[in-house]
C-alpha positions as CSV (number, residue, x, y, z in Angstrom):
1,M,16.2,29.0,-111.8
2,A,15.1,31.6,-114.6
3,G,13.0,33.4,-111.3
4,S,16.1,33.6,-109.3
5,Y,17.9,36.0,-111.4
6,R,17.9,40.0,-110.0
7,I,20.1,42.7,-111.0
8,V,21.5,44.7,-108.5
9,D,20.0,48.1,-109.1
10,E,16.5,46.8,-109.6
11,P,14.1,47.7,-107.2
12,A,12.8,44.7,-105.6
13,P,8.9,44.0,-105.7
14,S,7.3,45.5,-102.4
15,A,4.1,45.2,-100.7
16,L,3.6,48.4,-101.1
17,S,4.6,49.2,-104.6
18,R,0.8,50.0,-105.4
19,L,1.4,53.1,-103.4
20,V,4.2,54.5,-105.7
21,V,3.5,57.7,-107.0
22,N,5.9,60.2,-109.0
23,P,8.2,62.1,-106.7
24,F,7.3,65.3,-109.1
25,W,3.8,65.5,-107.8
26,I,5.3,65.0,-104.2
27,V,7.3,68.0,-104.4
28,M,4.2,70.0,-106.1
29,A,2.1,69.2,-102.9
30,G,5.1,70.4,-100.8
31,M,5.4,73.7,-102.9
32,I,1.5,74.2,-103.3
33,G,-0.2,72.1,-100.4
34,P,0.9,74.2,-97.2
35,S,-0.5,77.2,-98.3
36,F,-4.3,75.4,-98.4
37,L,-3.6,73.7,-94.9
38,A,-1.8,76.5,-92.9
39,G,-4.8,76.7,-90.6
40,V,-5.7,72.9,-90.6
41,V,-2.4,71.1,-90.2
42,P,0.4,72.4,-87.8
43,E,3.3,71.9,-90.0
44,P,2.0,70.6,-93.5
45,H,5.7,69.8,-94.8
46,L,5.9,67.0,-92.2
47,L,3.2,65.3,-94.1
48,V,5.2,65.8,-97.5
49,L,8.5,64.2,-95.8
50,A,6.3,61.7,-94.6
51,W,4.9,60.8,-97.9
52,F,8.4,60.7,-99.6
53,G,9.3,58.4,-96.8
54,L,6.3,56.2,-97.8
55,N,7.2,56.6,-101.2
56,S,10.7,55.4,-100.7
57,F,9.7,52.4,-99.2
58,A,7.4,51.7,-101.9
59,L,9.8,52.0,-104.9
60,S,12.3,49.7,-102.7
61,S,14.6,52.7,-103.7
62,P,18.5,51.8,-103.5
63,T,19.0,55.0,-102.1
64,R,16.6,54.8,-99.2
65,I,19.2,55.4,-96.6
66,A,20.2,58.7,-98.0
67,E,16.6,59.6,-98.6
68,I,15.6,58.9,-94.9
69,A,18.9,61.2,-93.8
70,W,17.4,63.8,-95.9
71,I,13.9,63.3,-94.4
72,A,15.5,63.3,-90.8
73,A,17.2,67.0,-92.1
74,G,14.3,68.0,-93.1
75,V,12.5,67.3,-89.6
76,A,15.4,69.2,-87.8
77,I,15.1,72.1,-90.1
78,I,11.4,72.3,-89.6
79,A,11.7,71.6,-85.8
80,A,14.5,74.3,-85.4
81,F,12.7,77.2,-87.4
82,R,9.1,76.4,-85.5
83,Y,10.7,75.7,-81.8
84,L,14.1,77.4,-81.4
85,P,13.1,81.4,-81.6
86,Y,10.6,81.4,-78.5
87,P,13.3,79.4,-76.4
88,L,16.2,81.8,-77.6
89,W,14.1,85.1,-76.7
90,R,13.0,83.5,-73.5
91,A,16.5,82.9,-72.3
92,G,17.2,86.3,-73.3
93,M,19.8,85.4,-76.3
94,V,17.5,87.5,-78.6
95,D,15.6,90.6,-78.4
96,L,11.9,90.6,-79.4
97,D,12.4,93.5,-81.7
98,A,15.5,91.7,-83.5
99,L,13.5,88.7,-83.9
100,R,10.4,90.4,-85.5
101,A,13.0,92.5,-87.6
102,W,14.6,89.2,-88.8
103,L,11.1,87.1,-89.1
104,P,11.1,87.8,-93.0
105,Y,14.2,86.7,-93.6
106,L,14.1,83.7,-91.5
107,S,10.9,82.9,-93.4
108,I,12.7,83.0,-96.7
109,L,15.5,80.9,-95.5
110,Y,13.1,78.3,-94.1
111,S,11.5,78.3,-97.6
112,A,14.5,77.6,-99.3
113,L,15.9,75.2,-96.9
114,V,12.6,72.9,-97.0
115,L,12.6,72.9,-100.8
116,T,16.4,72.1,-100.9
117,V,15.3,68.9,-99.0
118,L,12.3,68.5,-101.0
119,Y,14.5,68.9,-104.6
120,R,17.3,66.5,-103.1
121,L,14.5,63.8,-102.4
122,F,12.7,64.1,-105.6
123,L,16.5,63.9,-107.5
124,Y,17.1,60.5,-105.5
125,Q,13.4,59.1,-106.0
126,I,13.4,59.9,-109.8
127,G,15.5,57.5,-111.1
128,P,14.1,54.2,-109.4
129,F,10.5,56.1,-110.1
130,H,11.5,55.8,-113.8
131,L,12.8,52.2,-113.6
132,Y,10.0,51.3,-111.7
133,R,7.7,52.7,-114.5
134,Y,9.6,50.8,-116.9
135,L,9.3,47.4,-115.3
136,H,5.6,47.8,-114.4
137,R,4.2,49.5,-117.0
138,D,0.7,47.9,-116.2
139,R,0.9,50.1,-112.5
140,A,2.1,53.3,-113.4
């Protein structure tokens, strides 16, 4: 029964464990990558959020539910900033000139909110990553 002992906070081994990445690199990809993929991918931050989700499952993170909630919040933020201004203008609730005047400020707010989500996900995953790296020195 020596193999059945398990610490509760210790990540359980996963079939995806070979895909574990330091969450620092995912945050860096979220900060730098969208400028390179601007014309190629419609919304590059969605790829970064999906990468965080995959990394969460690969790490068998104990905070996986909270991470999924933050990923869903990030998707909602991206969808709101991408798809909400046009219907508001179409419905006559926002004037086009006002929308154009507010566009730079909305862009700054969008960047701040997306970076907040990425940083929060980083904070959730860095602890389990260090534990994974400690337990699996040969893989990380």
